[in-house]
Structures are given as C-alpha cells and as structure tokens.
C-alpha atoms as one frame of an Amber mdcrd trajectory, in Angstrom:
protein
  14.816  26.925   6.730  11.434  28.592   6.228   8.806  28.514   8.959   5.596
  26.579   8.335   3.760  29.866   7.730   6.388  31.088   5.237   6.306  27.777
   3.407   2.523  27.810   3.228   2.657  31.335   1.815   5.132  30.304  -0.914
   3.002  27.305  -1.862  -0.152  29.441  -1.978   1.575  31.623  -4.577   1.822
  28.702  -7.052  -0.625  29.443  -9.878  -3.282  26.693  -9.884  -6.818  27.360
 -11.218  -8.411  24.385  -9.412 -10.649  24.905  -6.387 -10.766  21.355  -4.978
  -8.089  19.084  -3.569  -7.045  15.579  -2.535  -8.089  16.532   0.994 -11.727
  16.261  -0.172 -13.062  12.776   0.800 -15.096  12.709  -2.433 -11.891  13.145
  -4.454 -10.139  10.471  -2.380 -13.037   8.113  -3.132 -12.816   8.610  -6.915
  -9.724  10.643  -7.894  -9.672   9.872 -11.637 -11.414  13.025 -12.935  -9.290
  15.093 -10.555  -6.131  13.493 -11.996  -7.182  14.455 -15.529  -7.837  18.021
 -14.408  -4.509  18.471 -12.635  -2.630  16.937 -15.581  -4.149  19.602 -17.824
  -4.098  22.620 -15.521  -1.767  22.135 -12.571   0.447  18.996 -12.702   2.431
  20.157  -9.659  -0.523  20.748  -7.364  -0.038  22.840  -4.187  -1.602  21.843
  -0.865  -0.519  24.791   1.337  -2.458  23.606   4.390  -0.161  20.550   4.527
   3.007  22.355   3.480   2.912  20.039   0.462   2.741  19.709  -3.300   1.425
  16.742  -5.250   3.448  15.677  -8.312   1.193  13.944 -10.851   2.824  13.559
 -14.279   4.669  10.330 -15.076   8.002  11.897 -16.011   7.916  14.275 -13.036
   7.163  11.398 -10.652  10.019   9.443 -12.201  12.345  12.424 -11.673  11.418
  12.699  -7.988  11.820   8.962  -7.348  15.219   8.733  -9.032  16.792  11.745
  -7.287  16.943  10.902  -3.565  19.529  13.652  -3.041  16.795  16.183  -3.926
  13.775  14.357  -2.505  14.473  12.622   0.774  12.555   9.844   2.511  14.011
  10.905   5.855  11.894  13.362   7.846   9.477  13.254   4.959   6.714  15.115
   6.784   8.448  18.167   5.415   6.680  21.435   5.964   3.571  19.883   7.484
   4.959  20.425  10.980   1.955  22.354  12.190  -1.695  21.937  12.967  -3.850
  19.717  15.153  -3.117  16.460  13.305   0.647  16.983  13.681   0.158  17.593
  17.411  -1.726  14.301  17.583   1.035  12.506  15.696   3.545  13.827  18.253
   1.300  12.651  21.079   1.027   9.219  19.423   4.811   8.934  19.257   5.194
  10.103  22.858   2.869   7.333  24.073   4.806   4.770  22.030   8.089   5.962
  23.556   6.668   5.850  27.087   4.988   2.451  26.856   6.749   0.713  23.979
   9.131   1.689  21.205   8.887   5.003  19.362   9.240   4.909  15.596  12.749
   5.190  14.194  13.685   5.608  10.550  14.470   2.389   8.651  14.153   1.104
   5.075  11.384   3.233   3.467  12.137   6.178   5.772  15.853   6.485   5.007
  18.070   7.472   2.082  21.256   5.892   0.731  23.695   4.930   2.114  21.718
   4.165   5.306  18.857   2.736   3.258  21.302   0.489   1.413  22.110  -1.529
   4.533  18.455  -2.080   5.437  17.648  -2.991   1.833  20.506  -5.480   1.730
  19.173  -7.199   4.835  15.632  -7.370   3.443  16.870  -8.624   0.076  18.397
 -11.609   1.891  14.913 -12.328   3.225  12.655 -11.592   0.226  14.584 -13.691
  -2.284  13.063 -14.908  -5.585  13.792 -18.443  -4.434  11.792 -17.934  -1.224
   8.801 -16.627  -3.199   9.008 -19.570  -5.629   9.022 -22.077  -2.794   5.972
 -20.369  -1.275   3.912 -20.574  -4.470   2.275 -23.961  -3.884   1.396 -23.049
  -0.296  -0.158 -19.732  -1.415  -2.322 -21.702  -3.867  -3.380 -24.035  -1.051
  -4.461 -21.094   1.105  -6.455 -19.615  -1.812  -8.157 -22.971  -2.393  -8.982
 -23.387   1.304 -10.502 -19.908   1.510 -12.663 -20.443  -1.592 -13.722 -23.870
  -0.340 -14.995 -22.265   2.846 -17.047 -19.828   0.724 -18.532 -22.284  -1.792
 -18.992 -25.378   0.385 -22.235 -24.135   2.009 -23.539 -23.328  -1.476 -22.761
 -26.741  -2.951 -23.922 -28.568   0.193 -27.284 -26.865  -0.294 -27.379 -28.117
  -3.887 -27.079 -24.591  -5.326 -24.915 -23.442  -8.232 -24.625 -19.798  -7.188
 -24.072 -17.879  -4.001 -22.909 -14.677  -2.351 -20.031 -13.637  -0.119 -18.420
 -10.572   1.400 -15.119 -10.722  -0.481 -12.954  -8.620   1.857 -13.546 -10.526
   5.083 -13.773 -13.963   3.468 -10.885 -13.801   0.995  -8.898 -10.644   0.210
  -8.062  -9.860   3.835  -7.192 -13.393   5.038  -5.124 -14.438   1.996  -2.223
 -11.976   2.407  -2.875 -11.806   6.141  -2.318 -15.531   6.637   0.762 -15.493
   4.409   2.494 -12.585   6.122   1.476 -13.922   9.559   3.048 -17.285   8.767
   6.147 -15.638   7.348   6.454 -13.659  10.567   6.053 -16.861  12.551   2.717
 -15.772  14.028  -0.412 -17.854  14.544  -2.597 -17.776  11.411  -5.703 -18.431
  13.507  -5.284 -14.997  15.109  -5.860 -13.172  11.826  -8.482 -10.771  13.259
  -5.964  -9.500  15.820  -3.374  -9.163  13.071  -5.813  -7.090  10.986  -6.399
  -4.772  13.960  -2.634  -4.270  14.208  -2.372  -3.277  10.554  -5.340  -0.885
  10.739  -3.968   0.773  13.874  -0.471   1.173  12.444  -1.918   3.001   9.418
  -4.584   5.022  11.227  -2.596   8.167  12.025  -1.545   8.558   8.374  -4.928
   7.690   6.859  -7.194  10.430   8.206  -7.670  12.881  11.099  -8.303  10.994
  14.345 -10.406  11.951  17.329  -8.750  11.724  20.748 -10.508   8.417  21.453
  -9.496   6.995  18.063  -5.885   8.015  18.652  -5.778   6.241  22.027  -7.388
   3.119  20.566  -4.901   3.053  17.671  -1.807   3.570  19.815  -2.908   0.954
  22.353  -3.440  -1.545  19.540   0.000  -0.815  18.118   1.476  -1.242  21.588
  -0.184  -4.668  21.764   1.576  -5.521  18.498   4.913  -4.130  19.682   4.993
  -6.098  22.924   3.941  -9.311  21.181   6.644  -8.823  18.536   9.313  -7.904
  21.108   8.778 -11.256  22.803   9.071 -12.976  19.413  12.339 -11.131  18.664
  13.828 -12.318  21.938  12.704 -15.893  21.384  14.178 -15.981  17.871  17.561
 -14.784  19.119  18.017 -18.050  21.014  15.595 -20.304  19.099  15.797 -19.317
  15.405  13.219 -20.723  13.000  12.594 -20.463   9.256  10.563 -17.247   9.237
  11.051 -13.547   8.509  11.456 -12.512  12.136  14.330 -14.970  12.590  15.859
 -13.887   9.304  15.803 -10.229  10.379  16.993 -10.883  13.931  19.977 -12.754
  12.472  20.391 -10.653   9.307  23.744  -9.103  10.293  27.028 -10.266   8.855
  29.889 -11.337  11.187  31.301  -8.212  12.809  28.128  -6.156  12.156  25.721
  -4.958  14.809  22.389  -6.829  14.948  19.248  -4.788  14.413  17.997  -3.116
  17.594  14.499  -3.712  18.948  13.542  -0.211  17.749  14.742  -1.042  14.224
  13.010  -4.418  14.233   9.756  -2.829  15.408   9.860  -0.292  12.587  10.629
  -2.950   9.967   7.731  -5.044  11.262   5.501  -1.967  11.052   6.348  -1.649
   7.355   6.042  -5.370   6.607   2.708  -5.740   8.403   1.097  -2.729   6.715
   2.749  -3.204   3.324   2.221  -6.959   3.183  -1.352  -6.829   4.373  -3.315
  -3.755   3.356  -1.847  -3.199  -0.100  -2.314  -6.747  -1.415  -5.792  -6.899
   0.109  -6.840  -3.819  -1.819  -5.178  -4.945  -5.046  -7.289  -8.116  -4.800
 -10.380  -6.010  -4.078  -9.866  -3.742  -7.056  -9.027  -6.606  -9.393 -12.211
  -8.492  -8.535 -14.256  -5.287  -8.715 -12.784  -4.591 -12.170 -13.769  -8.104
 -13.279 -17.368  -7.306 -12.296 -17.241  -4.049 -14.277 -15.635  -5.628 -17.358
 -17.353  -8.999 -17.900 -15.717  -9.329 -21.328 -12.292  -9.165 -19.659 -13.507
 -11.642 -17.042 -14.454 -14.126 -19.766 -11.201 -13.611 -21.678  -8.940 -14.227
 -18.683 -11.054 -17.151 -17.455 -10.849 -18.829 -20.867  -7.171 -17.969 -21.440
  -5.135 -18.077 -18.201  -2.058 -16.866 -20.102  -3.672 -13.396 -19.920  -3.640
 -13.411 -16.109  -0.235 -11.743 -15.758  -1.146  -8.827 -18.039  -4.500  -8.498
 -16.257  -2.680  -8.163 -12.919  -0.319  -5.494 -14.253  -3.239  -3.508 -15.654
  -5.091  -3.714 -12.319  -1.986  -2.323 -10.611  -1.729   0.500 -13.155  -5.411
   1.356 -13.399  -6.386   1.304  -9.711  -3.231   0.633  -7.722  -3.718   0.215
  -3.953  -1.043   2.806  -3.084  -2.023   6.023  -4.825   0.886   8.054  -3.477
   3.652   8.362  -0.907   5.650  11.301   0.435   9.150  12.692   0.075  10.748
  15.896   1.386  12.446  18.488  -0.816  16.015  18.925   0.468  16.423  22.269
  -1.356  14.516  24.555  -3.683  14.071  22.439  -6.819  12.189  22.901 -10.078
   9.754  20.190 -11.212   7.462  20.619 -14.201   8.246  24.329 -14.396   7.310
  24.906 -10.731   9.829  25.726  -8.011   9.194  23.486  -5.005  10.543  25.168
  -1.840  13.006  23.420   0.444  11.374  21.279   3.171   8.108  20.899   1.255
   6.351  17.560   1.569   6.286  16.167  -1.988   3.408  13.730  -2.488   4.521
  11.438  -5.294   1.200  10.466  -6.868   1.688   7.034  -8.455  -2.021   6.748
  -9.231  -1.981   9.954 -11.265   1.273   9.053 -13.038  -0.277   5.743 -14.074
  -3.176   7.648 -15.685  -0.953  10.122 -17.570  -2.016  10.234 -21.244   1.511
  11.253 -22.234   2.897   8.023 -20.766   0.102   5.543 -21.569  -2.026   5.382
 -24.699  -5.701   5.629 -23.658  -4.540   5.893 -20.059  -8.086   6.064 -18.659
  -9.183   2.858 -20.370  -8.759  -0.562 -18.756  -6.814  -2.585 -21.334  -5.150
  -5.911 -20.552  -3.395  -5.944 -23.933  -0.772  -3.349 -22.968   1.741  -6.147
 -22.268   5.328  -4.833 -22.495   4.193  -1.193 -22.709   2.676  -1.272 -19.205
   5.530   0.355 -17.274   3.393   1.381 -14.324   4.700   2.687 -11.001   2.389
   0.827  -8.630   5.413  -0.577  -6.757   7.422   2.637  -6.932  10.739   3.072
  -8.707  14.425   3.369  -7.927  16.054   2.553  -4.605  12.694   2.315  -2.820
  11.037  -0.084  -5.264   8.729  -2.307  -3.190  10.743  -5.090  -1.571   7.685
  -7.370  -1.511   6.626  -6.867  -5.144   7.355 -10.458  -6.207   5.393 -11.885
  -3.284   2.463  -9.522  -3.950   2.332 -10.527  -7.619   2.348 -14.217  -6.660
  -0.521 -13.679  -4.206  -2.533 -11.813  -6.851  -1.881 -14.546  -9.407  -3.070
 -17.187  -6.955  -6.131 -15.255  -5.777  -7.475 -14.163  -9.161  -6.582 -17.482
 -10.770  -8.440 -19.462  -8.121 -11.607 -17.369  -8.385 -11.694 -17.525 -12.179
 -11.073 -21.278 -12.172 -13.885 -22.008  -9.708 -16.564 -19.708 -11.166 -18.328
 -19.103 -14.455 -19.360 -15.572 -13.486 -18.617 -12.989 -10.791 -20.685  -9.847
 -10.248 -21.542  -7.350  -7.542 -24.261  -8.686  -5.276 -25.650  -5.193  -4.783
 -24.665  -1.615  -5.624 -22.396   0.240  -3.237 -24.247   2.410  -0.764 -22.292
   5.650  -0.552 -18.549   5.931  -1.169 -16.644   2.846  -2.357 -13.407   3.746
  -0.549 -12.577   4.650   3.013 -11.031   8.146   3.266  -7.261   8.071   2.809
  -4.789  10.562   1.408  -2.379   7.861   0.222  -4.244   4.551  -0.194  -7.396
   3.369  -1.970  -9.007   1.030   0.603 -12.259  -0.870   0.047 -13.750  -2.120
   3.322 -16.661  -4.152   1.923 -17.191  -5.856  -1.453 -20.395  -7.957  -1.729
 -20.112 -10.532  -4.539 -22.495 -12.880  -6.289 -20.917 -15.810  -8.109 -21.940
 -18.787 -10.232 -19.883 -21.947  -9.838 -18.414 -23.852 -12.725
C-alpha cells in the first residue's frame, strides 16, 4: 500500500488543466459551472491534498456504484489519512470511545455480504406499507406547520406574509417525523437539530478546536439519550424504529450491539433530517426562480411527482459521497490508484449532458427519462427514499395548495449555501407568500 505522500504524488500526475477545486467554498456554494468544466476537461478530477479523485460523469459514477468489489464503502477515507483535519477526526473518535461509543461500520459504511445483513434489518423497518400508513400523518404535520405560519397573517386580516422557511417548515417537517419514528419527543426538535448538525460537523468542513469539542459533546448527549432508549425498548417495545431495530434479529441471530445501534441512529438522524430539509429548501427556492413552473404545478397537481424528481436531479441535497479504491482501477481513461478516496459526485452526474438532454435546464417534463442518482444506486440505494419522497410530496403540495404565489422575501446576502464538500445546505430561506 502506498504512503499518503506517494499517493498524493500519483494523483498530482493526473493531467487536469483546471486550477480550482471543490475545496473552494465558492465552488461548493455554486458548483454548476465547475461541473460543466470538469465534464469537458477533466471528468476524473484529482484532489491530491485529500488523497482523492472526484468522478463526475454519469456512466463513470454508475460504474463506481455498481462495483463494490472495486470501490469499497469500508474504510472509505482512503488515502486522506494525513493532515490536521484527519488528526482532529481521530481525536473526535477518541473522545467518543472514552465517554460514549466510538463509530463502528454499519449499513452505508460496509460492503456485501456484511452490508446485506444490515440492509435486510432496515428493509424490515422501512417497508412500503409503513410509509403508506404514515402518509396521512405527514400531511397533518405539514398542515399544522403551515397553519402556524399563516394564522398570524389571516388573524391580522392580511392576504400575504413572510416567513423564514427553514426554521418554520423545512427543518421541523422531517425532524418531527424522524423524531416520532425514533420514539423521541417531537417538542424537543431544537435539541434534535443540534444532534444532526453535530453528527455531520466533522465531515462538513474544517473545525476549530472549540468547534470540535462542542460537536463531540453534542453527539455524546445524543448517544447517552439513545442508549437509554435502546435499553428501555429491549424490555418495553413500542411501535417505532428504535424498537424495530433493537428487535430486528431473527431467532438464533445476535441482536445489534449498542455500538451498532448508535451508528445506525447516526445515519438515520443525519440522513432523515438534513437531506430532506435541503430538498424542501431547494424545491421551494426553485419555485421562486421559475414562477411558470410554480403556476403549472399549482394548477395541475398531477405534475407534482415529476417536479419532485427534477428538483432531486437538478439540485439534489447530497452532491456526493465517498468510496475507497480497493486496487488500481481505470475509470474514464484515468488510472485511480489503490486506496484513493473516490468522491462519487451525484450532483455532477445529474448534470451530465451525455445522460440528460439539456441537463442544465430545469424541466419538469422529463418524466420517465429522469433517471437521476440523487438517492444513489446499487446496493447502497437510499433506504429512506420512499419516505423522503412522501415528505416532499406533502410539503410542496401543502404550500402550493395554500398559496397563490411564493417568492423570495429578499435577495440572499452572500453565499446561499453553507460550506460542505458533500452536501448542499441552505441555512436560511426568507419567503414572501400570498394566500389563496
């Protein structure tokens, strides 16, 4: 196995006539022009300082995702085992091990056949039937949240008003749902949001020492709360996801350990919260940028499903995730060295002109041709995709039904997105709306 320095040297030798990178916060804020450039000039884009490459073309991304024997989810940091941020990640894990439960590899961090067992357990939990039975309740939560926004407006005799969409709707909708499904108190949503932010912090951006301590202490708060819930569900099972996971083993099988349960909760909290929140944010923001689309979907609700799929393709909340090359392997004419971190860039693949006609245009009429990768592909296809789609249907449908227009209340001041190598998070979205 090559050292980090040797790997960085091999990656630096990849011919790439582009002098900026995804590590630039400005590119992370608006990566679309960068995607076009790398598609044309350097579709397998080297990032030597991370021991990584970024794969951007649709067919190349598909190849990586469907060959887990070549691109592993286990130990997926790959060659990025150097530098200050890696030292901080090790320190973060050490504190978790000393005061709580260090991260172990489950579900999205394993390969078949180990992954198969975790997936089987989760599939028993995230069943289509369970999502269908939740639909009416999701609609009730959407209605309650909008009522809380519009009631002061109507009580004042007005027909239009303003709100901060993230804090008043897009954060609490999936947050309440996943909290309830985990058997947690929906009134404690602010604490739940802090958990999710802390769990993602170390992978989102470089942290100062103080930020690292704050994040790890918040995750420890989550871990100890959840550990008590695991123990309670072992003897007092209820109809929620924690109970389902605690009792997910078949007769004769070992139950999941506390370490495994903690890691699964980590993935469910972050995946079920942050990603749906930002899909809602981008969908509403797109409606403000395309008022003709807003009118079409409002007047013809049968277009809602295709609108949702185009939102996920055009500005998906997860722009990329990582794998690790298990051997030297050629992708797109470039040899990726063994142990390289391979950033599978869903957002770029979904803007590939060779895969989508007019890929950089927002078009809700793609229908059956919209084979986007917003939820991944292959064995690691998002386990919560059906639930996320149902939440998006409820959220967008409720807003369009209650309003006659939605627009930005004011222009963004500075970047739209918080810095993140893998996600596309919007922290604030000020809206102005007119009621029907």
